[in-house]
DRENZAVO-51448 format. One line per field, with one value per atom (N, C-alpha, C): residue number from 1; residue in three letters; x, y, z. Coordinates in Angstrom, 1 decimal, padded with zeros to 4 digits, m for minus. Layout:
<nodes>
nr <- [NUM_...]
rest <- [ala_...]
xx <- [X_...]
yy <- [Y_...]
zz <- [Z_...]
</nodes>
This chain:
<nodes>
nr <- [1_1_1_2_2_2_3_3_3_4_4_4_5_5_5_6_6_6_7_7_7_8_8_8_9_9_9_10_10_10_11_11_11_12_12_12_13_13_13_14_14_14_15_15_15_16_16_16_17_17_17_18_18_18_19_19_19_20_20_20_21_21_21_22_22_22_23_23_23_24_24_24_25_25_25_26_26_26_27_27_27_28_28_28_29_29_29_30_30_30_31_31_31_32_32_32_33_33_33_34_34_34_35_35_35_36_36_36_37_37_37_38_38_38_39_39_39_40_40_40_41_41_41_42_42_42_43_43_43_44_44_44_45_45_45_46_46_46_47_47_47_48_48_48_49_49_49_50_50_50_51_51_51_52_52_52_53_53_53_54_54_54_55_55_55_56_56_56_57_57_57_58_58_58_59_59_59_60_60_60_61_61_61_62_62_62_63_63_63_64_64_64_65_65_65_66_66_66_67_67_67_68_68_68_69_69_69_70_70_70_71_71_71_72_72_72_73_73_73_74_74_74_75_75_75_76_76_76_77_77_77_78_78_78_79_79_79_80_80_80_81_81_81_82_82_82_83_83_83_84_84_84_85_85_85_86_86_86_87_87_87_88_88_88_89_89_89_90_90_90_91_91_91_92_92_92_93_93_93_94_94_94_95_95_95_96_96_96_97_97_97_98_98_98_99_99_99_100_100_100_101_101_101_102_102_102_103_103_103_104_104_104_105_105_105_106_106_106_107_107_107_108_108_108_109_109_109_110_110_110_111_111_111_112_112_112_113_113_113_114_114_114_115_115_115_116_116_116_117_117_117_118_118_118_119_119_119_120_120_120_121_121_121_122_122_122_123_123_123_124_124_124_125_125_125_126_126_126_127_127_127_128_128_128_129_129_129_130_130_130_131_131_131_132_132_132_133_133_133_134_134_134_135_135_135_136_136_136_137_137_137_138_138_138_139_139_139_140_140_140_141_141_141_142_142_142_143_143_143_144_144_144_145_145_145_146_146_146_147_147_147_148_148_148_149_149_149_150_150_150_151_151_151_152_152_152_153_153_153_154_154_154_155_155_155_156_156_156_157_157_157_158_158_158_159_159_159_160_160_160_161_161_161_162_162_162_163_163_163_164_164_164_165_165_165_166_166_166_167_167_167_168_168_168_169_169_169_170_170_170_171_171_171_172_172_172_173_173_173_174_174_174_175_175_175_176_176_176_177_177_177_178_178_178_179_179_179_180_180_180_181_181_181_182_182_182_183_183_183_184_184_184_185_185_185_186_186_186_187_187_187_188_188_188_189_189_189_190_190_190_191_191_191_192_192_192_193_193_193_194_194_194_195_195_195_196_196_196_197_197_197_198_198_198_199_199_199_200_200_200_201_201_201_202_202_202_203_203_203_204_204_204_205_205_205_206_206_206_207_207_207_208_208_208_209_209_209_210_210_210_211_211_211_212_212_212_213_213_213_214_214_214_215_215_215_216_216_216_217_217_217_218_218_218_219_219_219_220_220_220_221_221_221_222_222_222_223_223_223_224_224_224_225_225_225_226_226_226_227_227_227_228_228_228_229_229_229_230_230_230_231_231_231_232_232_232]
rest <- [unk_unk_unk_unk_unk_unk_unk_unk_unk_unk_unk_unk_unk_unk_unk_unk_unk_unk_unk_unk_unk_unk_unk_unk_unk_unk_unk_unk_unk_unk_unk_unk_unk_unk_unk_unk_unk_unk_unk_unk_unk_unk_unk_unk_unk_unk_unk_unk_unk_unk_unk_unk_unk_unk_unk_unk_unk_unk_unk_unk_unk_unk_unk_unk_unk_unk_unk_unk_unk_unk_unk_unk_unk_unk_unk_unk_unk_unk_unk_unk_unk_unk_unk_unk_unk_unk_unk_unk_unk_unk_unk_unk_unk_unk_unk_unk_unk_unk_unk_unk_unk_unk_unk_unk_unk_unk_unk_unk_unk_unk_unk_unk_unk_unk_unk_unk_unk_unk_unk_unk_unk_unk_unk_unk_unk_unk_unk_unk_unk_unk_unk_unk_unk_unk_unk_unk_unk_unk_unk_unk_unk_unk_unk_unk_unk_unk_unk_unk_unk_unk_unk_unk_unk_unk_unk_unk_unk_unk_unk_unk_unk_unk_unk_unk_unk_unk_unk_unk_unk_unk_unk_unk_unk_unk_unk_unk_unk_unk_unk_unk_unk_unk_unk_unk_unk_unk_unk_unk_unk_unk_unk_unk_unk_unk_unk_unk_unk_unk_unk_unk_unk_unk_unk_unk_unk_unk_unk_unk_unk_unk_unk_unk_unk_unk_unk_unk_unk_unk_unk_unk_unk_unk_unk_unk_unk_unk_unk_unk_unk_unk_unk_unk_unk_unk_unk_unk_unk_unk_unk_unk_unk_unk_unk_unk_unk_unk_unk_unk_unk_unk_unk_unk_unk_unk_unk_unk_unk_unk_unk_unk_unk_unk_unk_unk_unk_unk_unk_unk_unk_unk_unk_unk_unk_unk_unk_unk_unk_unk_unk_unk_unk_unk_unk_unk_unk_unk_unk_unk_unk_unk_unk_unk_unk_unk_unk_unk_unk_unk_unk_unk_unk_unk_unk_unk_unk_unk_unk_unk_unk_unk_unk_unk_unk_unk_unk_unk_unk_unk_unk_unk_unk_unk_unk_unk_unk_unk_unk_unk_unk_unk_unk_unk_unk_unk_unk_unk_unk_unk_unk_unk_unk_unk_unk_unk_unk_unk_unk_unk_unk_unk_unk_unk_unk_unk_unk_unk_unk_unk_unk_unk_unk_unk_unk_unk_unk_unk_unk_unk_unk_unk_unk_unk_unk_unk_unk_unk_unk_unk_unk_unk_unk_unk_unk_unk_unk_unk_unk_unk_unk_unk_unk_unk_unk_unk_unk_unk_unk_unk_unk_unk_unk_unk_unk_unk_unk_unk_unk_unk_unk_unk_unk_unk_unk_unk_unk_unk_unk_unk_unk_unk_unk_unk_unk_unk_unk_unk_unk_unk_unk_unk_unk_unk_unk_unk_unk_unk_unk_unk_unk_unk_unk_unk_unk_unk_unk_unk_unk_unk_unk_unk_unk_unk_unk_unk_unk_unk_unk_unk_unk_unk_unk_unk_unk_unk_unk_unk_unk_unk_unk_unk_unk_unk_unk_unk_unk_unk_unk_unk_unk_unk_unk_unk_unk_unk_unk_unk_unk_unk_unk_unk_unk_unk_unk_unk_unk_unk_unk_unk_unk_unk_unk_unk_unk_unk_unk_unk_unk_unk_unk_unk_unk_unk_unk_unk_unk_unk_unk_unk_unk_unk_unk_unk_unk_unk_unk_unk_unk_unk_unk_unk_unk_unk_unk_unk_unk_unk_unk_unk_unk_unk_unk_unk_unk_unk_unk_unk_unk_unk_unk_unk_unk_unk_unk_unk_unk_unk_unk_unk_unk_unk_unk_unk_unk_unk_unk_unk_unk_unk_unk_unk_unk_unk_unk_unk_unk_unk_unk_unk_unk_unk_unk_unk_unk_unk_unk_unk_unk_unk_unk_unk_unk_unk_unk_unk_unk_unk_unk_unk_unk_unk_unk_unk_unk_unk_unk_unk_unk_unk_unk_unk_unk_unk_unk_unk_unk_unk_unk_unk_unk_unk_unk_unk_unk_unk_unk_unk_unk_unk_unk_unk_unk_unk_unk_unk_unk_unk_unk_unk_unk_unk_unk_unk_unk_unk_unk_unk_unk_unk_unk_unk_unk_unk_unk_unk_unk_unk_unk_unk_unk_unk_unk_unk_unk_unk_unk_unk_unk_unk_unk_unk_unk_unk_unk_unk_unk_unk_unk_unk_unk_unk_unk_unk_unk_unk_unk_unk_unk_unk_unk_unk_unk_unk_unk_unk_unk_unk]
xx <- [020.0_019.2_018.4_018.5_017.8_016.7_015.4_014.2_013.5_014.1_013.4_013.2_012.0_011.7_010.7_010.9_010.0_008.7_007.6_006.3_006.0_005.9_005.6_004.1_003.3_001.9_001.1_000.1_m000.7_m001.7_m002.3_m003.1_m004.2_m004.8_m005.9_m005.4_m004.1_m003.5_m003.7_m003.3_m003.4_m003.8_m004.3_m004.8_m004.0_m003.5_m002.8_m003.5_m003.7_m004.3_m003.3_m003.3_m002.4_m003.3_m002.9_m003.7_m002.7_m003.3_m002.4_m003.1_m002.5_m003.0_m002.7_m003.3_m003.0_m001.6_m001.0_000.4_001.5_001.1_002.2_002.6_002.3_002.8_002.2_001.0_000.4_000.2_m000.4_m000.7_000.6_001.5_002.8_003.5_003.6_004.3_003.6_002.3_001.5_001.7_001.7_002.0_003.3_004.3_005.7_005.7_005.0_005.0_004.4_003.3_002.6_003.6_004.3_005.3_006.4_006.9_007.9_007.4_006.2_005.6_005.4_005.0_004.8_006.1_007.2_008.5_009.0_008.6_009.0_008.1_007.1_006.2_005.1_004.8_003.7_002.4_001.4_000.2_m000.6_m001.1_m001.8_m002.9_m003.8_m004.8_m004.9_m005.4_m005.5_m006.9_m007.3_m008.7_m008.5_m009.0_m008.8_m010.0_m009.9_m010.9_m010.9_m009.9_m009.9_m011.1_m011.5_m012.6_m013.9_m014.0_m015.2_m016.5_m016.4_m017.6_m017.9_m017.2_m017.5_m016.8_m016.1_m015.5_m014.1_m013.7_m012.3_m011.3_m010.3_m009.2_m007.9_m007.3_m006.1_m005.0_m004.4_m003.3_m003.7_m005.0_m005.4_m004.8_m004.7_m004.1_m004.9_m006.2_m007.1_m006.8_m006.7_m006.4_m005.1_m004.1_m002.8_m002.8_m003.5_m003.7_m004.3_m005.4_m006.1_m005.3_m004.3_m003.4_m002.5_m002.3_m001.3_m002.0_m001.3_m001.8_m002.4_m003.5_m004.2_m003.3_m002.6_m001.8_m000.4_000.0_001.4_001.6_002.7_003.1_002.2_001.7_000.9_001.6_000.8_001.3_001.6_001.3_001.7_000.6_m000.6_m001.7_m003.0_m004.1_m005.4_m005.7_m006.3_m006.7_m008.2_m009.0_m010.4_m010.9_m012.0_m012.7_m013.3_m012.9_m013.4_m014.9_m015.6_m017.1_m017.4_m018.6_m019.0_m018.5_m018.4_m017.8_m018.4_m019.7_m020.3_m019.9_m019.5_m019.2_m017.7_m016.9_m015.4_m014.8_m014.9_m014.2_m014.6_m015.9_m016.3_m015.6_m015.6_m015.0_m013.5_m012.9_m011.4_m011.1_m011.8_m011.6_m011.8_m012.9_m013.3_m012.3_m011.7_m010.8_m009.3_m009.0_m007.6_m007.1_m006.0_m005.6_m005.0_m005.0_m004.4_m002.9_m002.5_m001.1_m000.7_m001.7_m001.4_m001.9_m001.9_m002.3_m003.4_m004.3_m005.2_m004.7_m004.6_m004.1_m005.2_m005.4_m006.4_m005.7_m006.0_m005.4_m006.6_m006.4_m007.5_m007.4_m008.4_m008.4_m007.6_m007.3_m006.6_m007.4_m006.7_m007.4_m008.2_m009.4_m010.3_m011.1_m010.7_m011.3_m012.8_m013.4_m014.9_m015.6_m014.8_m015.5_m014.7_m015.0_m014.2_m014.8_m015.9_m016.6_m015.7_m015.1_m014.3_m013.0_m012.5_m011.3_m011.5_m012.6_m012.9_m013.1_m013.8_m014.0_m012.6_m011.7_m010.4_m009.6_m009.7_m009.1_m009.6_m011.0_m011.6_m011.2_m010.9_m010.6_m009.1_m008.3_m006.8_m006.2_m005.2_m004.3_m003.1_m002.7_m001.6_m002.1_m001.9_m002.2_m000.9_m000.7_000.5_000.2_000.7_000.5_001.6_001.3_002.3_002.3_003.5_003.7_004.8_004.5_005.6_006.2_007.5_008.1_008.2_007.0_007.0_006.1_006.3_005.5_004.0_003.6_002.2_001.6_002.3_001.8_001.8_002.8_002.7_001.4_001.0_m000.3_m001.4_m001.4_m002.5_m002.5_m001.3_m001.2_m001.9_m001.9_m002.6_m004.1_m004.7_m006.1_m006.4_m005.5_m005.6_m005.5_m004.6_m004.4_m005.7_m006.3_m007.5_m008.6_m008.7_m009.7_m009.4_m008.2_m007.9_m008.4_m008.3_m008.8_m010.3_m011.0_m012.4_m012.9_m012.2_m012.5_m012.4_m011.3_m011.1_m012.3_m012.7_m013.8_m015.1_m015.3_m016.6_m016.6_m015.5_m015.4_m014.5_m013.6_m012.7_m011.5_m011.5_m010.4_m009.4_m008.1_m007.1_m006.0_m005.8_m004.7_m003.3_m002.3_m000.9_m000.7_m000.1_000.1_001.6_002.0_003.4_003.4_004.4_004.6_005.6_005.3_006.2_006.5_007.8_008.1_008.4_007.7_007.7_007.9_008.3_008.3_009.1_010.2_011.0_012.4_013.1_014.4_015.4_016.1_016.9_018.1_018.4_019.6_019.2_017.8_017.4_017.5_017.4_017.6_016.3_015.2_013.9_013.4_013.6_013.0_013.6_014.8_015.5_014.8_014.5_013.9_012.5_011.7_010.3_010.3_011.2_011.3_011.6_012.5_012.8_011.5_010.8_009.6_008.6_008.3_007.3_007.7_009.0_009.4_009.3_009.6_009.5_008.0_007.1_005.7_005.1_006.1_005.7_005.2_005.4_005.0_006.1_005.8_006.8_007.0_008.2_008.5_009.3_008.9_009.6_011.0_011.9_013.3_013.4_012.7_012.7_012.0_012.5_011.9_011.8_010.8_010.7_010.9_012.1_012.4_011.8_011.8_011.3_012.3_011.7_012.6_011.9_012.4_011.7_012.5_013.5_014.2_013.3_013.7_012.9_012.6_013.5_013.3_012.9_012.6_012.2_010.7_010.4_009.1_008.0_008.3_007.3_006.9_007.8_007.5_007.0_006.7_006.4_004.9_004.0_002.6_002.3_001.5_001.0_002.0_003.2_004.2_004.3_004.9_005.2_006.3_006.1_007.2_008.5_009.6_010.9_011.2_011.8_012.3_013.8_014.2_015.6_015.9_016.7_016.9_017.6_017.1_017.6_017.3_016.4_015.9_015.0_014.6_013.8_012.5_011.9_010.6_010.8_011.9_012.2_012.4_013.1_013.3_012.0_011.2_009.9_009.0_009.0_008.2_008.5_009.8_010.3_009.9_010.1_009.8_008.3_007.5_006.0_005.6_006.2_005.8_006.1_007.3_007.6_006.6_006.2_005.3_003.9_003.4_002.0_001.9_003.0_003.0_003.1_003.3_003.5_002.3]
yy <- [m017.4_m016.2_m016.3_m015.3_m015.3_m014.4_m014.9_m014.1_m014.0_m014.5_m014.5_m013.1_m012.8_m011.5_m011.6_m011.1_m011.1_m010.4_m011.1_m010.4_m009.4_m008.1_m007.1_m006.8_m007.5_m007.1_m007.7_m006.9_m007.4_m008.5_m009.2_m010.4_m010.0_m008.8_m008.3_m007.9_m007.8_m007.4_m005.9_m005.5_m004.1_m004.0_m002.9_m002.6_m001.5_m001.7_m000.7_m000.4_000.8_001.2_002.0_001.7_002.4_003.4_004.7_005.7_006.5_007.1_007.9_008.0_008.8_008.9_007.6_007.4_006.3_006.3_005.1_005.1_005.3_005.3_005.5_004.1_003.0_001.7_001.2_001.6_001.0_m000.5_m000.9_m002.4_m003.2_m002.7_m003.3_m003.5_m002.4_m002.4_m003.4_m003.4_m004.2_m005.7_m006.0_m007.4_m007.9_m007.1_m007.5_m007.6_m006.7_m006.7_m008.0_m008.4_m009.7_m010.9_m011.0_m012.1_m011.9_m010.7_m010.5_m010.9_m010.4_m010.7_m012.2_m012.9_m014.3_m015.0_m014.6_m015.1_m014.8_m013.7_m013.3_m013.9_m014.6_m015.2_m014.3_m013.2_m012.3_m012.6_m013.2_m013.5_m012.3_m012.3_m011.1_m011.5_m010.6_m010.7_m009.3_m009.3_m008.0_m007.9_m006.6_m006.2_m005.3_m005.6_m004.8_m003.9_m002.6_m001.6_m001.1_m001.4_m001.0_m001.6_m002.8_m003.6_m003.5_m002.7_m002.8_m002.4_m001.7_m001.3_m002.2_m003.3_m004.2_m003.9_m002.8_m002.5_m003.1_m003.5_m004.1_m002.9_m003.0_m002.0_m002.7_m002.5_m003.2_m002.9_m003.9_m003.8_m003.8_m004.2_m004.3_m005.5_m005.4_m006.4_m007.7_m007.6_m008.8_m009.5_m008.7_m009.3_m010.0_m009.4_m010.0_m011.3_m011.4_m012.6_m013.7_m013.3_m014.3_m014.8_m014.1_m014.6_m015.7_m015.9_m016.8_m018.2_m019.3_m020.6_m020.8_m021.5_m021.6_m022.4_m023.4_m024.2_m023.8_m022.7_m022.2_m021.4_m020.7_m019.8_m018.6_m018.1_m016.9_m015.7_m014.8_m013.6_m013.8_m015.0_m015.2_m014.9_m014.4_m014.1_m014.0_m014.3_m014.2_m012.8_m012.5_m011.2_m011.2_m010.4_m010.4_m009.1_m009.2_m008.0_m007.2_m006.0_m005.2_m005.0_m005.1_m004.8_m003.3_m003.0_m001.6_m000.8_000.5_001.3_001.1_001.1_000.9_m000.4_m001.4_m002.7_m002.9_m002.0_m002.3_m002.6_m001.7_m001.9_m003.2_m003.5_m004.8_m006.0_m006.0_m007.1_m007.2_m006.0_m006.0_m006.5_m006.1_m006.6_m008.1_m008.5_m010.0_m010.9_m010.5_m011.4_m011.2_m010.2_m010.0_m011.1_m011.8_m012.9_m012.5_m013.3_m013.0_m012.7_m011.6_m011.1_m010.9_m010.5_m010.3_m009.0_m008.8_m007.6_m007.8_m006.7_m006.5_m005.4_m005.6_m004.5_m004.1_m002.8_m002.2_m001.5_m002.0_m001.3_m000.5_000.9_001.7_002.2_002.7_003.3_004.5_004.9_006.2_007.3_008.2_009.2_010.1_010.4_011.3_012.1_013.4_014.3_014.3_014.1_014.1_012.8_011.7_010.4_009.7_010.2_009.8_008.6_008.1_007.2_006.0_005.3_004.2_004.6_005.8_006.3_006.7_007.3_007.7_006.4_005.4_004.1_003.4_003.5_002.9_003.7_005.0_005.8_005.4_005.3_004.9_003.5_002.6_001.3_001.0_002.1_001.9_002.3_001.5_002.0_002.8_002.4_003.1_003.4_004.6_005.1_005.4_004.7_004.9_005.7_006.9_007.8_007.6_006.9_006.7_008.0_008.5_009.9_009.9_010.3_010.6_012.0_012.1_013.3_014.5_015.2_016.4_017.4_018.7_019.7_019.5_019.1_018.9_017.8_016.6_015.5_015.8_016.6_017.0_017.8_018.6_019.3_018.4_017.3_016.3_015.6_015.4_014.7_015.5_016.8_017.7_017.4_017.0_016.7_015.4_014.5_013.2_013.5_014.3_014.7_015.4_016.2_016.9_015.9_014.8_013.7_013.0_012.9_012.3_013.2_014.5_015.5_015.3_015.1_015.0_013.8_012.6_011.4_011.6_012.2_012.5_013.3_014.3_015.2_014.4_013.5_012.7_011.6_010.9_009.6_009.7_010.6_010.7_009.8_009.1_008.1_008.8_008.7_009.2_008.2_007.6_006.7_007.4_006.7_007.1_007.2_008.4_008.6_008.7_007.9_008.0_008.2_008.8_009.0_008.1_007.5_006.6_007.2_007.6_008.1_007.0_007.1_006.0_006.5_005.6_005.8_007.0_007.3_008.4_008.0_008.8_008.6_008.9_007.9_008.2_009.1_009.3_010.1_011.6_011.9_013.2_014.1_013.6_014.4_015.0_014.9_015.5_015.0_013.7_013.1_013.7_014.1_014.7_016.0_016.8_018.1_018.0_017.1_016.8_016.2_015.3_014.7_015.8_016.7_017.8_018.7_019.0_019.9_019.2_017.9_017.1_017.1_016.8_016.7_018.0_019.1_020.4_020.8_020.1_020.3_019.4_018.6_017.7_016.3_016.0_014.6_013.6_012.4_011.4_010.7_010.8_010.2_008.9_007.8_006.5_006.6_006.0_006.0_005.2_004.1_003.3_004.0_004.0_004.6_003.5_003.6_002.7_003.4_003.5_004.2_003.4_004.1_003.5_002.4_001.3_000.2_m000.5_m000.2_m000.6_m001.8_m002.3_m003.5_m004.7_m005.7_m007.0_m007.6_m007.4_m008.0_m006.9_m005.7_m004.6_m004.7_m003.9_m003.9_m003.6_m002.7_m002.3_m003.4_m004.4_m005.5_m006.7_m006.6_m007.8_m008.2_m007.4_m007.7_m009.0_m009.8_m011.1_m012.2_m011.9_m012.9_m013.0_m014.1_m014.2_m013.3_m012.3_m011.4_m012.1_m011.6_m012.2_m011.7_m012.6_m012.3_m012.1_m011.0_m010.7_m010.0_m010.6_m010.0_m008.7_m007.7_m006.3_m005.6_m006.0_m005.3_m004.1_m003.2_m002.1_m002.6_m003.6_m004.2_m004.9_m005.6_m006.2_m005.2_m004.1_m003.1_m002.4_m002.1_m001.5_m002.4_m003.7_m004.6_m004.5_m004.4_m004.3_m002.9_m001.9_m000.5_m000.3_m000.8_m000.7_m001.5_m002.6_m003.3_m002.5_m001.8_m001.0_000.1_000.8_001.9_001.5_000.4_000.0_m000.6_m001.1_m001.6_m000.6_000.7_001.8_001.9]
zz <- [003.0_003.1_004.4_005.3_006.6_006.5_006.5_006.4_007.8_008.8_010.1_010.6_011.1_011.6_012.7_013.8_014.9_014.6_014.7_014.4_015.5_015.1_016.1_016.3_015.6_015.5_016.7_017.2_018.3_017.8_018.8_018.4_017.4_017.6_016.7_015.3_015.2_013.9_013.6_012.4_011.9_010.5_010.1_008.7_008.1_006.9_006.1_004.8_004.5_003.2_002.4_001.1_000.1_m000.7_m000.7_m001.5_m002.3_m003.4_m004.3_m005.6_m006.5_m007.9_m008.6_m009.8_m010.6_m011.1_m011.3_m011.8_m010.8_m009.5_m008.4_m007.9_m008.6_m008.3_m007.0_m006.6_m005.4_m005.5_m006.5_m006.7_m006.8_m007.6_m007.8_m006.4_m005.7_m004.4_m003.5_m003.4_m002.5_m002.9_m004.2_m004.6_m004.1_m004.2_m003.8_m002.2_m001.6_m000.1_000.4_m000.2_000.2_000.2_m000.9_m001.0_000.0_000.3_001.3_002.7_003.0_004.3_004.5_003.5_003.5_003.9_003.2_003.5_004.9_005.4_006.7_007.8_007.5_008.5_009.0_008.3_008.7_007.9_008.5_007.8_007.3_006.1_005.6_004.6_004.4_003.4_002.7_001.5_000.7_000.2_000.2_m000.3_m001.4_m002.6_m003.8_m004.0_m003.6_m003.9_m005.3_m006.1_m007.5_m008.2_m007.8_m008.5_m007.7_m006.7_m005.8_m006.5_m007.6_m008.3_m009.5_m009.6_m010.7_m012.0_m012.1_m013.3_m013.4_m014.6_m014.7_m014.9_m014.1_m014.2_m014.5_m015.6_m015.9_m014.9_m014.4_m013.5_m012.0_m011.8_m010.4_m009.7_m008.3_m007.5_m007.7_m007.7_m007.9_m009.2_m010.3_m011.6_m011.6_m011.0_m010.8_m010.2_m009.0_m008.3_m009.1_m009.9_m010.7_m011.9_m012.3_m013.4_m013.0_m011.7_m011.2_m011.0_m011.1_m010.9_m009.5_m009.4_m008.1_m007.2_m007.6_m006.8_m006.7_m007.3_m007.3_m006.0_m006.1_m005.0_m004.9_m006.0_m005.9_m005.4_m004.8_m004.2_m002.7_m002.2_m000.8_000.2_m000.3_000.5_m000.3_000.2_m000.5_m000.9_m002.0_m002.4_m002.7_m002.0_m002.1_m002.8_m003.5_m004.0_m002.8_m002.6_m001.5_m001.6_m000.5_m000.6_m000.7_m000.8_m000.9_000.3_000.2_001.2_002.6_002.8_004.1_004.9_004.1_004.7_004.8_004.3_004.1_005.5_006.5_007.7_008.4_008.4_009.1_008.4_007.1_006.3_006.5_006.5_006.7_008.1_009.1_010.4_010.6_009.9_010.0_009.4_008.3_007.6_008.0_008.8_009.2_010.1_009.8_010.6_011.9_012.9_014.2_014.0_014.7_014.5_013.1_012.3_010.9_010.3_009.0_008.3_007.4_007.3_006.3_005.4_004.1_003.2_002.3_002.1_001.2_000.1_m001.1_m002.3_m002.9_m003.0_m003.4_m004.9_m005.4_m006.7_m006.8_m008.0_m008.2_m007.5_m006.8_m006.0_m006.9_m006.4_m007.2_m006.1_m006.1_m005.0_m005.1_m006.3_m006.5_m006.1_m006.0_m005.7_m004.6_m003.4_m002.3_m001.4_m001.8_m000.8_m000.4_m001.4_m001.1_m000.4_m000.7_m000.1_001.4_001.6_003.0_003.9_003.3_004.0_004.3_003.3_003.5_004.6_004.6_005.7_007.1_007.1_008.4_008.9_007.9_008.3_008.7_008.5_008.6_009.9_010.2_011.3_010.7_009.5_008.8_007.4_007.0_005.6_004.9_003.8_003.0_001.8_001.7_000.6_m000.4_m001.5_m002.6_m003.4_m003.6_m004.1_m005.1_m006.3_m007.3_m006.9_m006.7_m006.1_m007.1_m007.2_m008.0_m007.3_m007.6_m006.9_m007.2_m008.4_m008.7_m007.9_m007.8_m007.0_m005.5_m005.1_m003.7_m003.4_m004.3_m004.2_m004.1_m004.9_m004.9_m003.6_m003.0_m001.7_m000.6_m000.8_000.2_000.2_m000.9_m001.0_m000.2_m000.2_000.5_002.0_002.4_003.8_004.3_003.4_003.8_004.1_003.3_003.5_004.9_005.3_006.6_007.7_007.5_008.5_008.5_007.4_007.3_008.1_007.8_008.5_010.0_010.5_011.9_012.5_011.8_012.3_012.3_011.4_011.4_012.4_012.6_013.3_014.5_014.6_015.7_015.5_014.3_014.0_013.0_013.3_012.4_012.3_011.1_011.0_011.0_011.3_011.2_009.7_009.2_007.8_007.5_006.5_006.0_004.5_004.0_002.5_002.0_000.8_000.1_m001.2_m001.5_m002.8_m003.8_m005.0_m005.9_m007.4_m008.2_m009.7_m010.2_m009.6_m010.0_m010.5_m011.2_m011.7_m010.6_m010.0_m008.8_m009.1_m010.4_m010.8_m011.0_m011.0_m011.2_m010.0_m008.8_m007.6_m007.1_m007.9_m007.5_m006.2_m005.9_m004.7_m003.4_m003.5_m002.3_m001.9_m002.9_m002.7_m002.1_m002.7_m002.3_m000.9_m000.6_000.7_001.8_001.5_002.4_002.7_001.6_001.7_002.6_002.3_003.1_004.5_004.8_006.2_006.9_006.2_006.8_007.1_006.4_006.7_007.8_008.4_009.5_009.1_007.8_007.4_007.5_007.8_007.9_006.5_006.0_004.7_005.0_004.5_004.7_004.2_004.8_004.4_003.1_002.9_001.7_000.6_m000.6_m001.8_m002.9_m003.8_m004.9_m006.2_m006.7_m007.9_m009.1_m010.2_m011.5_m011.9_m012.4_m012.8_m014.0_m015.2_m016.4_m017.1_m016.4_m017.0_m017.1_m017.8_m017.9_m016.5_m015.6_m014.3_m013.2_m013.7_m012.8_m012.4_m011.4_m010.8_m011.9_m012.8_m013.7_m014.7_m014.9_m015.8_m015.0_m013.8_m013.0_m012.9_m013.5_m013.4_m013.9_m013.2_m013.6_m013.3_m012.7_m012.4_m010.9_m010.4_m009.0_m008.6_m007.8_m007.5_m006.9_m007.4_m007.0_m005.6_m004.8_m003.5_m003.5_m002.9_m002.7_m001.4_m000.6_000.7_000.6_001.3_001.4_000.1_m000.7_m001.8_m001.3_m002.3_m001.9_m001.2_m001.8_m001.3_000.1_000.2_001.5_002.6_002.3_003.3_003.6_002.6_002.8_003.7_003.4_004.2_005.7_006.0_007.4_008.0_007.2_007.7_008.0_007.1_007.3_008.6_008.8_010.0_011.3_011.3_012.4_012.6_011.4_011.5_011.9_011.4_011.8_013.2_013.7_015.1_016.2_015.7_016.7_017.6]
</nodes>
């Protein structure tokens, strides 16, 4: 299995945030990406904003990392509890390894409680909008894009935004229609998709385990595609 991959990141590295509603597999996707990037030789750290207010959220990235043996393979990268919103960018920049990635896993999107989300947007070079491909969720995505506009108006910073279609039935055909609508609106939709996988070895059942590595899997292709996007 050949996992060699030329690191395209600059010395200062890059930051990627994952945003979206609850249940769009943000934490699951990020856990698998950390393991893939480790295997590819891309140094990374993760910041879990799910737990930043001290509340326990089942299924958080930090909880996942803490379930794995300290001296085992783990997720392939350290996972930190994200600080309060005003300190997030400074901490993300401080801990980002040279030629590496800082990843931010955010809470379920809530239009009324945006502080941590706005801080994540301000901290990011690349914003990944995890989206279940339905008309309703497409509407929710518009709220997130509105927050990106707000951050740009306040700070002058606008991250590169991409959409990742997740948790759908690949035989239903709904993803193709939503992809076309998003692209017609000028949004960049990643080629890689993460369909629902409920089998014993599927992504949905992997919480608390060391993610499996498989060359040319959905997660391996996504890891490569995101490196290209964030290095632009």
